N, C-alpha and C positions, 0 to 999 in steps of 0.2 A: 579442676581448670587451675591451673598455672599460674603463679603468679610472683611479682618478685616487692617484696613490700621493704619498706625502711621505715624509721623513728630516726629523730632527734630526742637526744637527751643531755641534758645540763649533769656531767657527773661529778661527784665529791672529790675534786682531786686533790687531799686535804695532808699536804706534806709538813711535818710540822717540823720548824728550822730553829734550832738552839740558836736564841740569841747571847747578847753579850752578859755577863755577868754584874751587877752594879756592887759594889763594895760594902761592908758594913753588917751586921749579927743580922739585920733584921729586914733583907736585903731578898727581892725574888729576882727569880730571871722573868723577863720581859717575850713571849715566845709571838709571833706575827706568823699567821697561814699567809702563807701565799695566798693572789684570785681564784676562781675556780678556777677550771679552764673548760669551752665547750667541747664536750667531744659527741659526733655525730655516730649516730651506731646504724649500720643496714644488713638488714637477713634478704640473702638471696636464695632465694626454698622454690625453684619452678615448680619441682611437684609434689611439692605440698607433703613432706615428710616428717614437720615439724608441725603441731595443728596448732591452729591458729590463737589461743587462748595460750597457748606456753610461747609462743612469740612475744604476744604484752610481756608475760610473767621475765624471760630472756631478756628481751629490754631492761627491766625496770633491775634485773642482777646486774646487768652488767653497770648500770651506773650507778650501782653500789661498791662498784669492786675498785681503788685505790692506784686509780693508775697514775702515772707519772707522768710531767709536763709534754713529754715529748708523743706522744698518745694524743692525735686529735681527733681519730675516725677509726673505729671498732667493724669488717668487715668481716660475718657471716656468711658460708659457702656451703653450699648442701647441694649435692650430686644423686641423685637414681642408676644414674651411669656416670665409669667414670674409667681413665686409662687406669692401666696397672701400673703408672707412676703416675700417682696425681700430683704433683707439681705441675706435670702439662696439659691436665686439665684446669688447673687454676690459673697457668700462665692465658693458655687459648681462650676461658671465656671471661676473663676480667678486659684481654685485649678489645673484645667485640663487643663486653656488657658493661665493663665499668672502665673505659680509658684511661679514665681522672688518674686510678688509684696505679697506675703501673706504666713505667715511663721505657725508655727502647733497653735498657739493663739493669736497670732496678726497680724496685717499688718506689710508689711517691714517698716522701719525708711526712713523717706524720700519723700512718697506717700500719697498720695491726690485723692483722688475717687467720683466720680462722676457718678452717676446711673438714667436711667431711664427705666421703665417698662411698654411695651402701655398695657399691658391685664395679669390681672387688670392696671387700669393706677399708678402707683406708682415710687415716688424717693428715691433715700438714697444721703448720704455725710456721707464716709470713709477716713483714714486716720491710718496713722504707730502713734505711741506712742510717737513721737516726734512732728510732726506736730498737734497730735490731743491734744497733753498739751500750742502749740503756736498761737492756732486759738480757741481755747477751743471749737471742736470738737468730743468729747468723750460722752458727752449726753447733755444733759438741752437747757437753753432760744434760746443759739446760734446758734447749731446742728438746734432747731427749725426752727427759723429765716431761716437759711440759706436754710433748705428744702422750709419754704412757697417764698423767692426767684424766687426761683425754677421754681415754678407753673403755677402763670401767662403767664405767654410766652408757659410753655410746652399742658396748654389748651389748648391754638391757636393751638396746632401743630407747634412751634414753638421749636424743641427740645434742638437745640442748643445755643440759645438766653436762654433760662431756662439756660443752663450750666454753661453762661456766666454771668447770674444774679446772680448764686448762687458763682460762684468762685469769684466775685467779692465781695458780702456780705461775705461769709466767711473768706475773707483776707481783712476786713474794722475792725483797728483797733479801727474805733470810735465805729463799731458795737458791733465789741467784748467787749470794757469797759461798752457799755450802756447796753449790752442783760446780764451780769457780775451781774452788781447791781440792777438788773429787779430781775433777778434768786435768786439775795440774798435775795429782797423783799419782794419774791412769797415763797419763804424756809423759811424766820424769820413767817412771816404769818399763815403757816402752821403749823409751830411748837408752834404756842403759843395755836394754835386749836388744835394740837394733846396731848400739858400737860393739857388741858381744859377736855377733852372728855375722855384721858384714867384718869386719876387721879381723877377725879370727886370732887378733893376737893380742896376745896378755896386756901386752902397754899399752893398747891401740884404749882398754876398757880401763885401765889406771889414767890414765893420759881424762877420759870423758870423765873418771871418777872423781879425781881432784878439781876440774872448773867447775863441778858441779857441787863439790865442797866450799870453795873458795867462793859463787856464787852465795852459798847459803849463810856461808861467814860475813857476807857484806850486809845482803838480809837482816839475818838477827841484829846485825847491829846498828843498822838506819831503823828497823822497828822499835827498838830499846831508845833510839835516841826518840822517836814519835813518840814512845810511853812516857818517856822526862820530861819531855813540855809539856805533854796531858796536866801528871801531876804536879807539876809547879807552877802548872795558870789554874785550874781548880781546885786544886787540898787545901789551899788558906780559907778558901772562901767556902766550900763546905763545911770544914770544921768550924767557923763561926757561927750556920746556925744549928749544928749536933745539936743542941741542951734543945732547941729549941722546938728539933722536929721528934726526939724522945720522948719529952713533953703529952706534945700533942698524938704522936702513938697509942702513948699511956690513956689518953683521955678518949681513945674512941672505945665507944659506947654501947652499939647493933651488936646485936642476935651474929653479926658479919666477922667480929674485931674475936673470933676464938683463939683458943690455945697454938691453932696451928697457924697465923696472921701471926701471935704474938711471938714467937719461936723466928720465923723467917726476919721481922725486924730484930732479933736481939743478933741475929746471922750478922747481917748489914749491919747496923752498929760496931759489933768487936772487930768485923771484916775492916770494916775504916779507921779506928782505934789502931789496929795493929800497923795503917800505913807510918804515921809517926815513927815507929823502929825500925820501918825499912828505911826512910830517909834516912835518919838518922847512920843508919848501918854504911849507906852507900857511900856520904856525903854528891859529891858532884861528880859523875865520869869526867873524865877527860881525854881521853881518843876511844875508838873503835875498842881497845882490847878490852879499857876497863866500861866500854856499855858492854858487849856482848856478856863481862862474867855478873853483871848485874840486870840481865837482861828478866830473867826470870821474877825476881825481888819488882823490876818496875812492871811487867806487865800482872805480876798479882796485883801491888797498889793502885795501877790503873782500872782493874776491873775493881778495884770496893769503891775505888769513888764515883767509876759509871753505877755503883750499885744502887749506893746513897745518892744521888741526884735522878735516877729513875724513881728509887722507895718513895724518896721526900715527896715528889709529882704525885704516886698513887698514894699514898698516906693524906696529901690534900686534898685530890678528888675525896676519897673516901670522907673523909674531915665536910666536908661540901654538902654533900649529901645527907649524911646525921643533923644537919643541921638547915636543912632547908630549900638547898643551893636547889631550884627547881629547873633550870640548866644545868647540872648536872646531875640530876635528876633522871631529865630528858635526855641528856646523851647517852647513860647508863641502858635506860631501856629503850631505846630504839635500836644500839648495841646489841642487846637482849632481844631485840622481833625482829632483825636479820637473821638472827642465828637460827631461832625456829623456823623461820618463812624457808632458809634453806632445807631442815631437816625433813622442813612436811616435802619439801621437794625430790628429796634423796631416797628417803625412806619411800618402802611399797609399802610395807602392812599396814593396813588400812582402818585396825585399831588401835593402831602405837599415830598414827595420821589424825587420828579423833582427838587424842589424849592433847598431841603437840596445837591443835588448832585450838583447843582450850585452851591450854596456857596462854597460846598469844591472845585471845578476847580479854583474859586476866591485865595481861602486860600494857594489851590496848588501854585498858579502863585505867591501871594506873597510870600512864600519859595523859589522860584527861584531867587527873589532878592530882600534880604529882604533889598538891602543899597536905595531904591525907592525913589525918592524925594516923601514926601509926605505921607512917610509911616504910618504915625500916625490917619492920617485920614480915609485912607486907611480902615484898620484895625477897628475904630470905626464904619465905615460905615457897614461894613462885621458884626459884633458883634449888629446895630442896626437890621441890614435887619434878622437876624437869631433870634433874639428875635418877630417879627412879626412873622415868621415861628413857635416860636416854641407856641406863643399863642393861635395857630390854632391848635397846637399839643395837649394841654392842653384842648379843646373847643372839640374837634372829638374825640382824642383817652384818654384821661383820663378820662375823664365822666364830663367834667368840672370842675377839681378840679380848688378849689381859690389857689392865693397865698397870702400875706402877714402874718403880727402877725410873728407867728415864723419861716412862712416859707416865710425868705427874703435867696437871692443871697448871698453868704460866705463874709461878711466883712475884713475891712484893716486888724485886727490881729488876721484876723482865717488863720491858716494852707494851707486849701485845698481856699483859694482866691487866683485869679487869674485876670492880668490886663485886668482891662473891667469890672471886675465880678462889678454887680448892675447898671452898664450903659446904660441909658434908659431901665433897667429892664432888662438887660438881665441877666443870670444864666443859666446856663451848662444844656445840655439836662440828664446831668445823675442825677443832681438834683436831680431836676425834677419829675424820672423817679422812682429814689427812694422813695419819698414823694408818689407819684400813687401806687407804691408797698407795702408799709405800709399801707396805704390806704385797698388796697385788701387786704393784710393779716389780717387785722382789723376786716374784714367782714367773713373771716375764719375761720372753729377749724379744726384741725386734732389732732392726736397723731401720736408720734413718737416711734418706736417701736427698743432699741438696742438690743435686744435678736435674735440667733438663734440657730435651734434647737439640731442641732451638739453639741451646748455646746460651740462652739468657741468665743471668748472675744475679737474680734477687735473693734476697738473704732469708733463710729460713729452709725447711725442707720439710716430708712428709715420708711417709710408711706405712705396708697392711699392718692390719692384727688379725 
């Protein structure tokens, strides 16, 4: 029986903005999260390719993705039959079934659309102009990688899981920035090759390289000025709190405050102490040349300050958990439970899913009594047991994927750090899954098309796989 089901949900859009820092040795930054935005979610699956119970889970998982404020509606489209160019199928279907989501030339503002076509197998990602600009989905590297993120699960017949993977990747600010840099580098290489082929004259190539060098020198000076301004603004304030942070870090007493965590804090602290020598050495640069000369020092100083500010927040969070803060404990448990739910959704091995479900039950019991005696010991035990299961997930489902080297748990200075990251080797399933998807994508090649036979110019595109 055909259906077109849709649900409305409130998405937890929590973008933390750093507020102004109040002067004084004991002052703390006040951070206010913007109001939650209401995001509607619709699943258009006329041929029932997604089971009804999985649709409910898809709605819930969509609600849990941290979407930017520009996104006000998420649309999932599923087609049993589609054109060779899925873009045409999406356009035609929306004009007939959901005209409010599409205009004469572009998609409606606030709209983010993910599509799957079963025959021929294809997928696509599309967006209103404001969303496309915010998520870099108009065309290019991030659009390509968003489509790739969807494909492993979809190849296995897990369409809804593919949608969730694509949505998470599309909205991941770190992925957006990484793809932007990679795309610019690819464009630069292509442009330089194009200059050589098109001109056929060494002088033309030299001119192109010269212009590029000038632009890079200007960009380096501008970045150095930004880094210098950041150091001037935040160095003194962080310095006044260093002793307080150090004392608090050394007084963490739960099992999670292991040697590795203390090593990470020492690295952050010592790196920050070196900023003084840097500022004394470079003084105050006066022109572009001096800023370029000091660029590496300024970049390193800024990174050290950014690290200690993030580490301070993370140490405070762990301190609060150790000292019975119910809100802090519930917050970390909720993140852990969400990760377990995602793991159960993605993992196919029945034994592993049962073990993951049992861990989820333990987390829910802890959420019900965050003030229980021995809470931190119980929390550490859950992370240890979760790590054992995730080791099996890597072996059985992620092709024996190796960790270590650049692939480590988020560290104390990482904004994605959670209380317990790295403890006994634990890291969130979501982190491991991202690495696995990257491995799969690297082994695949695909072509993304942003064209429509009608001449429509909506942002986004799709391709077959």
